[in-house]
N, C-alpha and C positions, 0 to 999 in steps of 0.2 A: 101631348101638350106642345104648343109652339114655343120655340126658344128664340130669343133675339138674335138677329143676324149678326155675323161677326163684323167688327169695325176694323178697318185697316189704318185709320187715323187716330185710334184711341191711344196707341203708343207710337212714338216717333221711330222706335227701333224695329218696327215690324218689317219682316222680309217678304210678306205676301204682296203680290201686285194689287194695285188699287182698282176697285170696281166702281164705275160711275153710278150704276143703279143703286148701290148701297150707300155711297157718299151723299146722294141727294137727300135722302130721308133723315140722315143723322145730323148733317152739318147745318141744317136750317135752324136759325135762331128762334123762330116762332113755333117750332114743332113741339107738341105736347107729349107727355109720357104715354098716353093711350095710343096716340098715332104711331109711336115707335114700336109698341108691342104688337099692334095689329099689322103693321107693315113688315115686321121681321118674322119670317117663317123659315123652318128647316133647321137642321143641326149644323150650324156653321162654326168653324173654329179658326184661329189664327196661329201662326207659327212664330214663336218668340224664342230665338236662340236654340232652335231645334227641339222645342217643347211645345206640345199642344196646350192652348189656353182657350177656355170658353168664356164668353162675354155675357154679363148681365148688367142691368142698370139699377142704380139706387132709387128707390121709390120716393125719396125726399128731395134730392137735388138733381137727379137725372144723370149723375156721373157714371161712366162705364167702370165696371169692376171685373177683373179677370178671375176665373175659377179654374182649378186644375182638372175638373171633369164636368161632363154634361149633367151627370146626376146631381152634383153639388150645386151647379148653377140653377137647375130646375127646382131643387129643394129650397134654396135661399130666395128665389123669385116668388115661389108659392107662399112662403111664410112672410114675405115682405121685409126681409132683413136689410137694414141700412148699411151704408159704407162706414168705414172706421171714423171718418171725420164727423159725420152726422151722428154716429153712435156716441162718441165722446162728447159732442156738443150737447146732446140730450142729458148726459150724465152730469155735466156741469150745471145745468139749469136745475133749480130746486123743484122737487115734485109738487105738482099742483093737486093736492088732495083735500085742501080746505082745512088742514089742521095747523094749529099754531104751535110754536116751540114752547117747551115747558120751562118756566122761569126757575131761578134758584130759590125763590121764596116758597114755591110749591114743593120743592125737594127737601126743605129744611124743616126740622121739628126740634123742640126743646126736650131735654132729659127731664122726666118728671121728678127726679130727686135733686139734682144739682143745678138744673136749668141751663146747662151748656147747649149750644146749637149743634145738632147732628145733621150732616148733609148726606143724602142718599143719591145713588146713581139712577134709580128708577122711581117713578111715582108710586108704583104698586108696592115696592118695598117700604116706602115711607108710610103708606096707608096701613100696611100690615103691622108695622112697628107701633103706629099710633093706636091701633085697635087693641094690641096686646100690652100696651104700656111698657115697652121695653126700655131698659136703662142704657146709658152710654157704656163704653168699654171699661172705663175706670170705676164707675159705680157698680157694674156687674162683677168686676174682679174683687172689689172689696166685699160685696155681699156674699160671695162664695167662700170667703175665708171664715174659719171658725173664730179666729181672734184677729181683729183688725189692728194693724200696726199703727200706734200713735205717732205723733210728730216727734216726741221725745220718749225714749225707752225707759220708762219709770213705772214701777209697781210698788205696792205697799205690803209690808210684812203682815201676814194674817194674825200674828201674835202680839207684837209690840206696836204695830202701826207705823213703823219707821219707813220712810221712802227709800227704795233701792234703785240706784241709778246704774244703767248699763251703758257706760260711756268709755270705760277703760279697756285696753287690750286690743282685740282683733278688729277687723273691718265691720261694716254695718251688717252684712249677711250673717256673720258668726254671732255678733251680739244679738241680732234679732232671733236667731235660733235658740240661744240661751234664754232670752226673754220669753219666747213661746213655751219652752220646756218648763220653766219655773212657774209661768202662769197656769199652764195646764195641770201641773202637779201641786199647785198652791204651796210652794216651798217657802220656808221661813228664811229670815236673814241669817248671816253667818253667826252672829252673836247668840240668837235664840236657838239655833240648831246645835250649838256646842255648849249649852248651859244646862245644868241640873239634870232633870230626868231625861232630856233628849240626848245627853252624852253618856254612853255606857262607862266611860272612864272618869266621870266627874267625881272629884274628891279623892282621887288616887294619884299616885306618882307614876309617870310613864317609864322612868328608868330607876334602877337601883333596887335595893331590897324592899322598899315600900310598895313596889308594884305587885299586884295580886298574883301575877303570873311569874314572879321571880323564882328561879330554881327549877321550873318545870322544863322537862326535856322530852323531845319526841321519842316515841318508841321506834323500834326497827320496822314494825309494820306501817306506822305512819310515814316514816321516811320512804319506804318502798312505794306506798300508794302515791305520795307526792311525786316521786320520780317517774312513776308510770303516767301520771297525769301530764307532767311536763313533756315527756317523750311523745305522748299522743298529740299534744298541742304542737310540738315541733314538726311532727309528720304532716299535720294538716297545713301548717304554714309553708312547708317546703314542697308541696305538690307542684310538679312542673319545674322546680328549681334544682336543688342538689339531688333530690331523690329521683330515681328512675322509674318510669311507668312502663310496665310490660304490656304485651299484646292482650293479655286477659284482664287488664285493669289493675293488676297487683302492683303495689308501689314498693320500691326498695332502693337501697343505696346504689351509687355507681359501681359497676362490677368490673372485674379483671377478666378479659377474654381468655388469657392463658390459664387462669385458674379454672374457668369453666371447662376448657379442654382437658385439663389434668383430672378433674373430678369425673368427667365422662369416661376416661380411660380407667380410672380406679374403680368406677362402678361396674364396668364390664368385667374386670378381672375378679372382683369380689362378689359378683352376683347380686348387686343391690341397685337401687334407682334413686340417686341423689337429685333432689329438686334444687335448682339454682337459678340464676338470673336468666339464662337462655333456655332453660327447661322448666316451663310453667311459671316460674318466678320464685324469688327468695321467700323462705319460710319466716314468719314473724311470730315472736313469742315474748311477752312481757317486756316490750320495748326494745327487743334485740332482733336483728336480722341475721339469719344463718347463711354462710356462704354456700353450704350444701346440707340438705336434710332428707333423710329417708324415714317416712312416717311408719312404714311397715316394720322395719327393723329398729326404729328409734335410734338412729345414728345421726349425730351432729358433726359436721365437718367444717373446719376452719382452715383457710388458706392464708398463711401469714407472710406478708412482705417484710422487707427489712425495717420499716418504720414501726413494727410491732415489738422490736427488741431494743434493748439498751446497747450501748457501745461495747460492753463486755460480753454480749451475746445472750444475756438473760431476758426472759419474757417480761414485758412491762406489767406493773402491778394492776393497772386497770383492766388489762386483758385477763389476768388471773382471777380477779374478783368477778368479772363478767362470766368466766367459765365456771367458777364455783357456784354462782347463783343459778345458772342454767342446769348444771348437773343436780343441784339440790332440789329444784322444783320439777324438772322434767325426767329425772332418773334415766338419762340416756347414756349411750356410749359416745365419748367425745374424742375425736381425732383431730390432730393438728399437723399441718405440713409447713416446715420451714423452707421457704423458697431459696434463701441464700445458702443454707447448709445442705439443701436437698435431702431433708430428713423428715420422715413420717413417723409419728408416735401417737400412742393412745394415752389419754390423761384420765386418771381416776380421781 
């Protein structure tokens, strides 16, 4: 394929010597584009700053365009690609497709419930919404709620018919949550809920000897069950807090590393395997964690720091009660080690 002959006057900074045969065809003001293409033959190039540049002409304005290679110049000429100025000029002009712009009225429809105007970005979206009779965002949000929030948070007591106002106390979100709960459960007002058959203590005294529960005391079993329930709730609340989570998922109190090392030495000397915080995890029984416990030999080991003793050196009463409870229920051998006095002894 023939390529336009190089032009030495296309760029003023060209270093190639001028050729008269080439300048005659290009510089003529009345020369057409076809004449330039037919008269230019051969693969000519110009040297601009030590770089080869191939020349092609814009099919719209006839301006010379430099290309870095002959293949690119041939490809762009074959496709009829315009120069940058002509290309941007065509972009600025509106496309001549015979279509008119869509007006705002054609993109607007009214909500079938509240009648508010809804503006869409595309005409197809507007037509689809009109076909399916879709609601606006506010009406759709209200329709998805089980209970629509009124302007004033007021409901009627199902027993006495007295209006209940939710205006005091917290902010709107908290009051609305209470209103939704009472509406869903159909709760009565405070007076109806605490009167006669609705109140289990109706007609009785809450304090003193006239109270039906006056003089009743919890048994030891009831106290122990309540203690176990409270300790279990404490453990659930303190997960990740004061309690230590071991590698196997077991949860226990914060431990003393020196106590773990001492129990390991004691286990090796006495031929047992005490499980503690760094060895599998602390043993849990009836709300208590053992510093060390051997399930095979039923040995409970406690490592006592100085805060377990009074100033006179006696063990605190709460530790004694804890020890007696464990021995009574577990029937184990109980060993204690006094860190301050460096004394190990067995408790019966």
